[in-house]
N, C-alpha and C positions, 0 to 999 in steps of 0.2 A: 597940165591940162585940168580943166574944170571937171567936177563930178558929172555934169551933164555930158561931157565929151567921153569920159571913160565908161559911163553907164548909159548908153543910148536907150531911149524909150522909158526912162525911169524918172519919176517925180521925186522931189526932195522937199521934206518938211523940216524946217529949222526950228527946234524948240530950245528952251532955256538950257537943257542939260544934254542935248543930243541932236543929231540929224538922222531922220528916218527916211530911208529910200523906199519907194513903193511903186508898183506897177498897177495900173487901173484900166478897166474896160467896162463898157455897158453904161446905160443911163441910170439916173436916180429914179426911185420908184420901183414898182414891180415886186415889192416884198423886201424883206431884210437883205442887205448886201451879204455876199459871200466873202469871207475873210480867209484867205489862203495862207497858211503858216508853214514854212518850210522846215526841213530837218537840219540837223547839225552839220557843220562843215560845208554846206552848200548855200544856195540863196534862192531868191524868188524866181529865177529862170527855170527851176524845176517844175513850175506851174504853167509852162508854156501851153500845153494842150488844153488847160482848163480856162485860160483867160477869156477865150471867145466861145466857150462851149455851152454857155447858158444865156441864150438870147433874151434880151429884156431885163436881165438881172445885173445889177452893179457888182463887179468883182474887183477885189483889192488884194494885192499880194505884196506885203512888206518884206524887207530884209531885216532880220533880227540884228541886234547890236553885235558889232564885230564881224559881220558877214555882209557880202554884197556891197552896196553903196552906203550902208548905214555906218555911223561913227562907232568907234571903239568905246568900251566902258572905261571910265576913269574913276568910278566910285561904285559902291554896292548898288545893285538894282535888281528888279524883278522883271522877267520877260512879260508877265501878265500886265504889269503896270505900263510897260511900253505900248502894249496893244491898246490899252484904255486911252493912253495919251494920243495915239493915232486916231482912234474913234472919236474922241472929243474934238480934236483939231479938224476932223473932216465932218463934224456934226452928225455922226452916226449914233443913234440912240441904242439900236438893237441890231445884232448881226448874227450870222451863222458861221462860227469859226470852223474851219476844215484844216486839220493839221496832220502832218506825217512825222513820226518819230519825235524829235524835240518839239516840233510844232504841234503835234498831237497832245503832248503834255501841257503845253501852253493853253490849248483849247480847253482842256479839262480844268486847268487852273482858273480860266476865265469864268467857266460855269460855276465853280466853287466860290470864288471871291466876288464876282459881280453877276449873280444869277439873273438880275433884271435886264442885263445887257445881252443875253444869249437867248435866241429863239429856238435853236437846236444846235447840235454839234456833231461833227464827223471826225473820227479819230482813227488813225492807221499807224501800225508799227509800234504801238505802246499802249499803256492803259492809264498812266498818270505821268506827271513830271518827275516822279521818282521811280523809274523802272526797276524791276527786281529780276535778277537773272540767276538761274540755277543750271541751265543747259551747258554742258562742257564746251560745245562749239562757241557759244556766245562768251562764256567766261574767258576762253583762250583768246578770242578776237579782241576783247576789251583789254586784256593784259598786254597783248602785243601792241595795241594802239597806245596805251599809256607808255610803254617802253619807247615806241617810235616818237611820241611827243617830247620825250626827254633827250632824244638824239638830234643829230644834225642832218639826217638823210630824209628829205621830203618824200622821196619815192617810197620809202618804207611806210610812211604815214598814209600816203594815198593808197598804197596796196592794201593796207588793212581796211580802210574805208570801203574799198571796192569789194571786199568780201561780203559786205551787207548787200551790195547791188546784186551779186549773184545768189546769195543765200547759201545755206549749207548743202544744198542738193544739186548744184550746178557748177560748171566751170565757166570761165570767161567766154569761151567759144559758144556757149549756149545762151548767152545774153545778147540782145539786140545791140549791135555795135554803136548805133546812135545814142542809145541810153547810156552805155558805158562811157562814150566820149563826152557826153554832157556832164555826167557826174565828175569825170576826170577834170574837165575844164573848170567847173565851179570850185572844186577842191583846190586846184592850183591857183585860182584867183584869190581864194580865201587866204592862202599862204602868202601870195605876193602882195596883197593889199593890207593884210591885218597882222601878219606875224611880226613880232618884235623880238630882237636878239640882244643878248648881253654882250659885253665887250669881247668875250671869247667865242662869240658866234652861236651860243646855245639859245634855244627858244625860251622866251620869257612867258610864263603862263598868263593868259588873260584874266581879268577880273571875272570870277565866275558869278552867274546869277544867283541871287538869294532864293532858296527854295520856299515854296508854299508849304505851310505846316500840315502834316498828316493827310496828304491827298487820298491815300487808299482808305483810311478810316473814315473819311468824310464823303465818300462817293454816294451814300444814301441821301445826301442833301440835293443831288442833281435830279430835278424833276423835268427838265427840258428833254425833248426827244433826242436819243443818242443812236448814231449809226457807227459801228466799229467795222471798218473795212480792212481785212488782213490779206496780205499776199499769201496765197496758198503755199508758196515756195519759200516764205520767210522762215526765220528760226522759230523753234518751238516756243521759246519764251515770248517773242514778239506777238505771235498769234494767240498764245494763252492769255496774255495780258489784255488783249482786246476782248476775249470772251469773259474774262473776270470783270472787266469794266461793265459789260452789259448785264452781268448777273447782279452787280452791286448797286446800280443806280435805282432810284425810286420811280422814275418816269418810264415811258415807252422806249424800248431799246431792242436792237437786234444786231447780231454779228454775222457778217457775210465774208466768206473767203473768196478772193478773186483768183481764179485759176491762171496759171502761166505767169505769175508775177511773184516777186520777192518783196524787198523792202520799199519799192517805189511803184505800187500798183497804178498810180495815176499816170506814170510814164510807160509802163509795160502793157497795160490794158486800159487805155483811157476811155474807150467806149463803155466798157463794163463799169469802171469807176464812176464816170460821169452819169451814167444811167441810174446808178444807185443813189447818187447825190440828188439827181433831179427828182426821183421818186420821193425822197425825204422832203425837199423844199416845196414840192407841189402840194404836199399834205399839210403845210403850215397854214 
């Protein structure tokens, strides 16, 4: 089947070194486009509630390399450069990157490496592309995830990912079943479409993105408006990094905790999430 058949509603941009899949809504004009950057192990479908939530505003949600309909990495790369390649191809000079978790780190990298291309940024579930963890809950989750990545049981890998969906303060039964099912579906599709195995059936690690140098130490370079949106039920480290980001940038910034949500506040509390984003972009 063609990519268009396996990923309905998705556009495909074929570049020299990669194929970028992306979803798009809204007209050109009306201010800088919103660039929605998803978290790790999932894809642009996590932005379903936001694609049509900003009337009159162009909204673009790409799949990162090795996720969704985008191609796998075959050589070293930086996620921030992939975003710039997409913006250049779509003739977008300036955008408002809005990222959750891994995507939030990419949004910060964009403001650090290409400040003239960023009108403002929204970050959730992280502070930079090099998150720092000290909370025992998070450290145990990541240790279990690394162990699952080296094994052959996809259910163990997905189960660890879903810990972040619930956060440290809830059980699965306390999470909206639709949100849980969406994260599950995206994670399974990531494994089905992008996981490579060695001859013994063990997972082969993907080419990791090259990090941006010293993002925490450089946050003072960011003068664009920053909104950090943390799920109030997310882990202590994830919420703390959002607050640290706001304290560290040089431009106007605020940190808002979204009640009733953990790592995916855009899915669990879309009205609150979208209203906070709308307030930011209306002020540009």
